[in-house]
C-alpha positions as CSV (number, residue, x, y, z in Angstrom):
1,M,1.7,24.1,26.5
2,F,4.8,24.2,24.1
3,T,8.1,24.0,25.7
4,S,10.5,25.9,23.7
5,S,14.3,25.9,23.6
6,P,16.7,29.0,22.8
7,K,17.7,27.4,19.7
8,A,15.8,25.0,17.4
9,T,17.7,22.0,16.1
10,M,17.7,21.8,12.3
11,T,18.9,18.4,12.0
12,A,16.4,15.6,11.4
13,L,15.8,13.5,14.6
14,D,14.5,10.4,13.0
15,P,17.3,8.4,11.7
16,T,15.3,7.1,8.9
17,Y,14.7,10.5,7.6
18,P,14.0,11.4,4.7
19,L,13.0,7.7,3.8
20,Y,9.5,7.8,4.8
21,P,8.4,11.1,3.1
22,I,10.2,9.8,-0.1
23,V,8.3,6.5,0.0
24,D,4.9,8.2,0.9
25,V,5.2,10.4,-2.1
26,L,6.0,7.6,-4.4
27,A,3.2,5.6,-3.0
28,A,0.7,8.4,-3.4
29,V,1.6,9.0,-7.0
30,M,1.2,5.3,-7.7
31,L,-2.4,5.3,-6.1
32,L,-3.1,8.5,-8.3
33,L,-2.3,6.4,-11.4
34,V,-4.6,3.7,-10.3
35,L,-7.4,6.3,-9.8
36,T,-6.7,7.8,-13.1
37,T,-6.9,4.6,-14.9
38,S,-10.0,3.7,-13.3
39,V,-11.6,7.0,-14.5
40,V,-10.4,6.5,-17.9
41,R,-11.5,3.0,-18.2
42,H,-14.8,3.6,-16.3
43,S,-14.0,0.7,-14.2
44,W,-15.0,1.0,-10.5
45,N,-14.8,-1.1,-7.6
46,L,-15.6,0.8,-4.5
47,G,-13.4,-1.1,-2.2
48,V,-10.3,-0.4,-4.2
49,V,-11.5,3.2,-5.1
50,F,-12.1,4.1,-1.4
51,L,-8.7,2.4,-0.3
52,S,-6.8,4.1,-3.2
53,F,-8.2,7.5,-2.7
54,W,-8.0,7.9,1.0
55,L,-4.5,6.3,1.1
56,S,-3.1,8.7,-1.4
57,I,-4.4,11.6,0.6
58,E,-3.0,10.2,3.8
59,L,0.3,9.3,2.4
60,A,0.7,12.8,0.9
61,S,-0.3,14.6,4.2
62,T,1.9,12.4,6.1
63,A,5.0,13.2,3.9
64,A,4.2,17.0,4.6
65,S,3.7,16.5,8.3
66,N,7.0,14.6,8.6
67,I,9.0,17.3,6.7
68,I,7.5,20.1,8.6
69,W,8.5,18.7,12.0
70,S,11.5,16.7,11.2
71,D,13.9,18.9,13.0
72,N,11.9,19.9,16.1
73,R,8.6,20.1,17.9
74,H,8.3,23.8,18.5
75,R,5.5,26.2,17.8
76,K,4.6,26.6,14.2
77,E,1.4,28.4,14.3
78,R,0.8,28.6,10.5
79,F,0.6,24.9,10.4
80,H,-1.9,24.5,13.2
81,T,-4.9,24.5,10.8
82,F,-3.1,21.8,8.8
83,C,-2.8,19.6,11.8
84,D,-6.5,20.1,12.6
85,I,-7.3,18.8,9.2
86,F,-4.5,16.1,9.2
87,T,-5.6,14.4,12.3
88,R,-9.1,13.8,11.0
89,L,-7.7,12.5,7.9
90,Q,-5.6,10.2,10.0
91,L,-8.6,8.8,11.6
92,V,-10.7,8.4,8.3
93,C,-7.9,6.4,6.9
94,Y,-7.3,4.5,10.1
95,V,-10.9,3.2,9.6
96,V,-11.1,3.2,5.8
97,K,-8.2,0.6,5.5
98,P,-10.1,-2.2,7.6
99,M,-13.4,-1.2,6.1
100,S,-12.1,-1.6,2.5
101,T,-11.1,-5.2,3.5
102,L,-14.7,-5.9,4.5
103,I,-16.1,-4.4,1.2
104,L,-13.7,-6.6,-0.8
105,S,-14.5,-9.6,1.2
106,R,-18.1,-9.2,0.9
107,R,-17.8,-8.7,-2.9
108,L,-15.8,-11.9,-3.2
109,Y,-18.4,-13.7,-0.9
110,M,-21.1,-12.7,-3.5
111,I,-18.9,-14.1,-6.3
112,A,-18.2,-17.3,-4.4
113,S,-21.7,-17.7,-3.6
114,L,-22.6,-17.5,-7.3
115,R,-24.5,-14.3,-6.7
116,P,-24.5,-11.4,-9.3
117,M,-21.9,-9.0,-8.7
118,E,-24.4,-6.1,-9.6
119,P,-27.8,-7.2,-8.8
120,V,-30.4,-6.9,-11.6
121,G,-33.1,-5.3,-9.5
122,T,-33.0,-1.8,-8.7
123,A,-33.8,-2.1,-5.0
124,A,-31.1,-4.6,-4.7
125,R,-28.5,-2.6,-6.5
126,R,-29.4,0.5,-4.4
127,W,-29.1,-1.6,-1.2
128,N,-25.6,-2.9,-2.3
129,L,-24.5,0.6,-3.0
130,A,-25.9,1.8,0.1
131,V,-24.0,-0.8,2.1
132,E,-20.7,-0.2,0.4
133,W,-20.9,3.7,0.6
134,T,-21.9,3.5,4.4
135,L,-18.8,1.0,5.2
136,G,-16.4,3.1,3.0
137,L,-17.4,6.6,3.7
138,I,-20.1,7.2,6.2
139,V,-18.6,5.1,9.0
140,P,-15.1,6.6,8.7
141,L,-16.4,10.1,8.9
142,V,-18.6,9.2,11.8
143,V,-15.5,8.0,13.6
144,A,-13.3,10.9,12.7
145,G,-16.1,13.3,13.6
146,P,-18.5,12.7,16.6
147,L,-16.8,9.6,18.1
148,Y,-13.5,11.2,18.1
149,Y,-15.1,14.5,19.6
150,V,-16.2,12.4,22.5
151,V,-12.8,11.1,23.5
152,Q,-10.5,13.9,22.3
153,D,-8.2,14.8,24.9
154,Y,-6.1,17.6,23.2
155,R,-6.4,19.6,20.1
156,F,-3.6,17.5,18.6
157,V,-0.3,16.0,19.5
158,V,3.2,17.1,18.0
159,K,5.7,14.4,18.1
160,E,9.1,15.6,17.7
161,G,10.8,14.3,14.5
162,F,7.5,12.9,13.4
163,G,4.7,15.5,13.2
164,C,1.3,15.8,14.5
165,A,-1.1,13.2,15.3
166,S,-4.6,12.7,16.8
167,A,-4.9,12.9,20.6
168,H,-7.7,10.8,22.1
169,S,-7.8,9.9,25.8
170,H,-6.2,6.9,27.3
171,S,-9.5,5.2,28.4
172,V,-11.8,2.1,27.8
173,L,-14.1,4.2,25.8
174,S,-11.4,5.2,23.5
175,I,-10.6,1.5,22.7
176,L,-14.4,1.0,22.1
177,L,-14.9,4.0,19.8
178,I,-11.4,4.3,18.2
179,E,-8.9,1.6,18.6
180,D,-11.0,-1.6,17.9
181,W,-11.9,-0.5,14.3
182,L,-8.6,-2.2,13.3
183,V,-9.9,-5.5,14.6
184,I,-13.8,-5.6,14.1
185,P,-13.8,-5.4,10.3
186,P,-11.0,-7.6,9.4
187,L,-12.4,-10.1,12.2
188,L,-15.7,-10.2,10.5
189,S,-14.1,-10.7,7.1
190,V,-12.3,-13.9,8.4
191,L,-15.1,-15.3,10.3
192,L,-18.1,-14.6,8.0
193,Y,-16.8,-14.2,4.4
194,Y,-13.2,-15.4,4.1
195,P,-13.5,-19.1,4.7
196,R,-16.5,-19.5,2.4
197,V,-14.7,-17.5,-0.1
198,M,-11.4,-19.7,-0.1
199,K,-13.4,-22.9,0.0
200,M,-15.7,-22.0,-3.0
201,F,-12.8,-20.6,-5.0
202,Y,-10.9,-23.8,-4.5
203,R,-13.8,-26.3,-5.1
204,Q,-16.0,-24.5,-7.6
205,R,-13.5,-22.7,-9.7
206,R,-15.0,-23.7,-13.0
207,D,-18.5,-22.7,-11.8
208,I,-17.2,-19.3,-10.8
209,E,-15.3,-18.9,-14.0
210,R,-18.7,-19.8,-15.9
211,F,-20.5,-17.2,-13.7
212,L,-18.1,-14.5,-14.3
213,R,-18.4,-15.1,-18.1
214,S,-22.2,-14.7,-17.8
215,D,-24.3,-11.6,-18.2
216,H,-24.6,-11.0,-14.4
217,S,-20.8,-10.3,-14.2
218,R,-20.6,-8.4,-17.4
219,S,-17.7,-10.7,-18.6
220,V,-15.4,-9.7,-15.9
221,P,-12.2,-11.8,-16.0
222,H,-11.3,-14.3,-13.4
223,I,-7.9,-12.6,-12.7
224,S,-9.6,-9.4,-11.6
225,Y,-11.3,-11.3,-8.6
226,M,-8.1,-13.2,-7.9
227,R,-6.5,-9.6,-7.5
228,L,-9.1,-8.5,-5.1
229,L,-8.6,-11.8,-3.2
230,M,-4.8,-11.1,-2.9
231,L,-5.4,-7.4,-1.8
232,A,-8.0,-8.4,0.7
233,S,-5.6,-11.1,2.0
234,V,-2.7,-8.5,2.4
235,D,-5.0,-6.1,4.3
236,I,-6.3,-8.8,6.7
237,I,-2.7,-9.9,7.4
238,L,-1.5,-6.4,7.9
239,M,-4.5,-4.9,9.8
240,L,-5.9,-7.9,12.1
241,P,-2.5,-8.6,13.8
242,F,-1.6,-5.0,14.2
243,G,-4.9,-4.2,15.6
244,L,-4.8,-6.9,18.2
245,T,-1.2,-6.1,19.2
246,S,-1.9,-2.3,19.3
247,I,-4.9,-2.9,21.8
248,I,-2.8,-5.2,24.1
249,L,0.0,-2.8,24.1
250,Y,-2.6,0.1,24.9
251,T,-3.8,-1.9,27.9
252,L,-0.2,-2.8,29.1
253,E,0.8,0.8,29.7
254,P,1.7,1.5,33.2
255,Q,-0.8,4.3,33.9
256,P,-4.4,3.3,34.9
257,I,-7.1,3.0,32.3
258,P,-10.5,4.6,33.3
259,F,-13.6,3.9,31.5
260,F,-14.0,7.5,30.5
261,R,-11.4,10.4,31.0
262,S,-13.4,13.7,31.5
263,W,-12.8,16.4,29.1
264,P,-11.3,19.1,31.4
265,Q,-8.1,17.1,31.3
266,G,-6.9,19.1,28.3
267,L,-8.9,22.4,28.7
268,H,-7.7,26.0,29.5
269,H,-9.9,27.0,32.5
270,H,-13.2,26.0,30.8
271,P,-14.3,22.9,32.8
272,T,-17.6,22.7,30.8
273,L,-16.6,23.9,27.4
274,H,-15.1,21.5,24.8
275,H,-14.0,23.1,21.5
276,H,-11.0,22.7,19.7
277,H,-10.0,26.4,20.0
278,T,-9.9,26.0,23.8
279,L,-7.9,22.6,23.9
280,R,-4.4,22.5,24.5
281,I,-1.8,21.3,22.0
282,K,0.5,18.6,23.6
283,T,3.9,18.0,22.6
284,V,6.0,15.0,23.2
285,T,10.0,15.1,22.7
286,Y,11.9,12.5,20.9
287,D,13.6,11.5,24.1
288,E,10.2,10.8,25.8
289,L,9.2,8.7,22.8
290,M,12.3,6.5,23.0
291,T,12.6,6.2,26.7
292,G,10.1,5.1,29.4
293,P,8.6,1.7,30.2
294,A,6.6,1.6,27.0
295,G,9.1,3.4,24.7
296,T,10.3,0.5,22.6
297,A,6.8,-0.8,22.2
298,R,5.6,2.7,21.3
299,I,8.2,3.4,18.6
300,A,7.7,-0.2,17.1
301,R,4.0,0.7,16.8
302,M,4.7,4.1,15.2
303,Y,7.0,2.5,12.5
304,F,4.7,-0.4,11.8
305,L,1.6,1.9,11.5
306,A,3.4,4.1,9.3
307,S,4.6,1.3,7.0
308,T,1.1,-0.4,6.5
309,S,0.0,2.5,4.1
310,P,3.0,2.4,1.9
311,V,2.8,-1.5,1.8
312,L,-1.0,-1.4,0.9
313,A,-0.2,1.3,-1.8
314,F,2.5,-0.7,-3.4
315,T,0.3,-3.7,-3.3
316,I,-2.6,-1.9,-5.0
317,F,-0.3,-0.5,-7.6
318,G,1.4,-4.2,-8.2
319,L,-2.1,-5.7,-8.8
320,F,-4.0,-3.0,-10.6
321,G,-1.5,-0.5,-11.9
322,L,0.7,-2.7,-13.9
323,T,-1.8,-4.8,-15.9
324,A,-2.1,-4.5,-19.8
325,E,-5.3,-2.4,-19.5
326,A,-3.6,0.0,-17.0
327,R,-0.6,0.5,-19.4
328,A,-2.9,1.1,-22.3
329,S,-4.5,3.7,-20.3
330,Y,-1.2,5.3,-19.3
331,R,-0.2,5.5,-23.0
332,R,-3.6,7.1,-23.9
333,I,-3.2,9.7,-21.4
334,L,0.3,10.3,-22.4
335,C,-0.7,10.7,-26.0
336,T,-3.5,13.1,-25.1
337,I,-1.3,15.4,-23.1
338,A,1.4,15.3,-25.7
339,G,-1.3,16.4,-28.1
340,W,-2.3,19.4,-26.0
341,F,1.3,20.6,-26.0
342,G,1.8,19.8,-29.8
343,W,4.3,17.1,-29.0
344,K,3.8,14.1,-31.5
345,A,6.8,12.1,-30.3
346,A,4.6,9.9,-28.1
347,L,1.9,9.5,-31.0
348,Q,4.5,8.7,-33.4
349,R,6.2,6.2,-31.2
350,G,2.6,4.5,-30.7
351,Q,2.1,4.5,-34.6
352,R,5.5,2.7,-35.0
353,D,4.5,0.1,-32.6
354,T,1.4,-0.4,-34.3
355,R,3.2,-0.7,-37.8
356,S,5.8,-3.0,-36.4
357,S,3.1,-5.3,-35.0
358,L,1.5,-5.6,-38.4
359,G,4.8,-6.0,-40.3
360,P,6.5,-3.8,-42.9
361,I,4.5,-2.0,-45.5
362,E,6.1,-1.9,-49.0
363,F,5.4,0.2,-51.8
364,G,6.2,-0.6,-55.4
365,E,4.9,-1.5,-58.7
366,R,1.3,-2.8,-58.6
367,P,1.4,-6.5,-59.4
368,Q,-0.5,-7.0,-62.7
369,T,-1.8,-10.5,-61.7
370,H,-3.9,-9.2,-59.0
371,V,-5.7,-6.4,-61.1
372,T,-8.7,-8.0,-63.0
373,L,-12.2,-7.0,-64.1
374,S,-13.8,-10.1,-62.7
375,D,-16.2,-10.2,-59.7
376,G,-13.7,-12.1,-57.7
377,A,-11.0,-9.4,-58.1
378,E,-8.3,-9.0,-55.3
379,I,-6.6,-5.8,-54.7
380,R,-3.7,-6.3,-52.1
381,S,-3.2,-2.5,-51.7
382,R,-6.7,-1.9,-50.9
383,S,-7.3,-4.6,-48.3
384,S,-3.9,-3.8,-46.6
385,L,-4.8,-0.1,-46.1
386,A,-8.2,-1.2,-44.9
387,Y,-6.7,-3.4,-42.4
388,I,-4.4,-0.7,-41.2
389,A,-7.4,1.7,-40.7
390,N,-9.3,-1.0,-38.7
391,Q,-6.3,-1.5,-36.5
392,C,-6.1,2.3,-35.8
393,L,-9.6,2.4,-35.0
394,E,-9.3,-0.5,-32.5
395,S,-6.3,0.7,-30.8
396,G,-8.0,4.2,-30.1
397,H,-5.9,6.4,-32.7
398,D,-9.0,7.8,-34.2
399,E,-7.1,10.7,-35.9
400,Q,-4.7,8.3,-37.6
401,A,-7.6,6.0,-38.6
402,E,-9.3,8.9,-40.3
403,K,-6.0,9.7,-42.3
404,M,-5.6,6.1,-43.2
405,E,-9.3,5.9,-44.4
406,K,-8.6,9.0,-46.6
407,V,-5.5,7.2,-48.0
408,E,-7.7,4.2,-48.5
409,R,-10.3,6.1,-50.5
410,S,-7.6,7.6,-52.7
411,A,-6.0,4.2,-53.2
412,C,-9.4,2.9,-54.2
413,S,-9.8,5.6,-56.7
414,I,-6.2,4.8,-58.1
415,T,-6.9,1.1,-58.5
416,D,-10.2,1.8,-60.2
417,E,-8.0,4.0,-62.8
418,W,-5.6,1.1,-63.1
419,D,-8.4,-1.4,-63.7
420,I,-10.1,1.0,-66.5
421,T,-6.5,1.6,-68.0
422,A,-5.8,-2.0,-68.1
423,A,-9.0,-2.8,-69.8
424,L,-8.5,-0.2,-72.5
425,E,-5.0,-1.4,-73.2
426,E,-6.4,-5.0,-73.4
427,K,-9.0,-3.9,-75.6
428,E,-6.6,-1.8,-78.0
429,G,-4.2,-4.9,-78.1
430,S,-7.1,-7.2,-79.3
431,V,-8.1,-4.8,-81.9
432,D,-4.6,-4.3,-83.2
433,G,-4.2,-8.1,-83.1
434,G,-7.5,-8.6,-85.1
């Protein structure tokens, strides 16, 4: 049950507040930008997409939870449904992070083995997608659903100053069903995929680059796979040591660890009924978190786990959100939004950048030396306008390209009139001279 005090403290208890909520919100926005560019460019990598999508949701909800319970741990009934949803999202993201590492390592292993990234056969393609969707979506949902239901001890836990969290029992079965997901996928990546990936990328870089330029890989550049390798490496470096340390600290806590703690531990007079509306809500004070035999280790684990998601988010944005293609997508999105509101400043700025890259365009008298009636006639004004129109089409400024094409057609008609006038003048001059 909640223990209430006469007067709730309105000061944030966590000394780092509001650093974590601000960082979480910024990281969530960065991941949404990465997802948006993937949609605009139709460039999908399921490992990166799964990781970016679930991390963005986790970061946004974690920031909200920290803000709601930053000052106290007391009853806030209107947020209980939020905590029910948030604790499940926590577990999904808890499993998605190491699973995404496994997906990325598997893809890199396929490249290192000189196998097609996307198999040509329909059956092979479906199998590849089924494996990745199972690892990135189905397994996390199963862990957050039925597996967590088996070991759930309370409806959720409210940690004073930090917010709500999942509440699985302190047992061996909890380690097997929940805790070890931080260890098994990264360990499989390190033992099965990573050594071969590193060895083949080092020894057969030329063969891999030739394969990446082949039809099987759809001309995907080598740098993209180096980014995937770096992301998988960061994820392994964060998740595997933390998972091992977490399990060790979990087993070293002073209370005994049974194989399975029965459900009635957290029930209200319902020894055989297990439903979240009958489960109690556990609260932990800030002093209880900071003190006790495992207080320091518990706080260190909380802070480290809270920092892994922002670190992964900043890594993803640094690898995939600052590329030239991503910046072009941001510019295109901003131009589209500006067009919706009738703002032409962004479009005009993009046009000025395009013109500056092509050099200045000067209008003056038409040079007579370039206007002839022969088949090899060269009209500078016509070719320049055509070049600008082509550049506009290539850069995605369709509207401007259409305008430039109209100018080109009018310029063509003008130059034709110039040619005819010059011919008539030349003919009249020859008649007068004769």
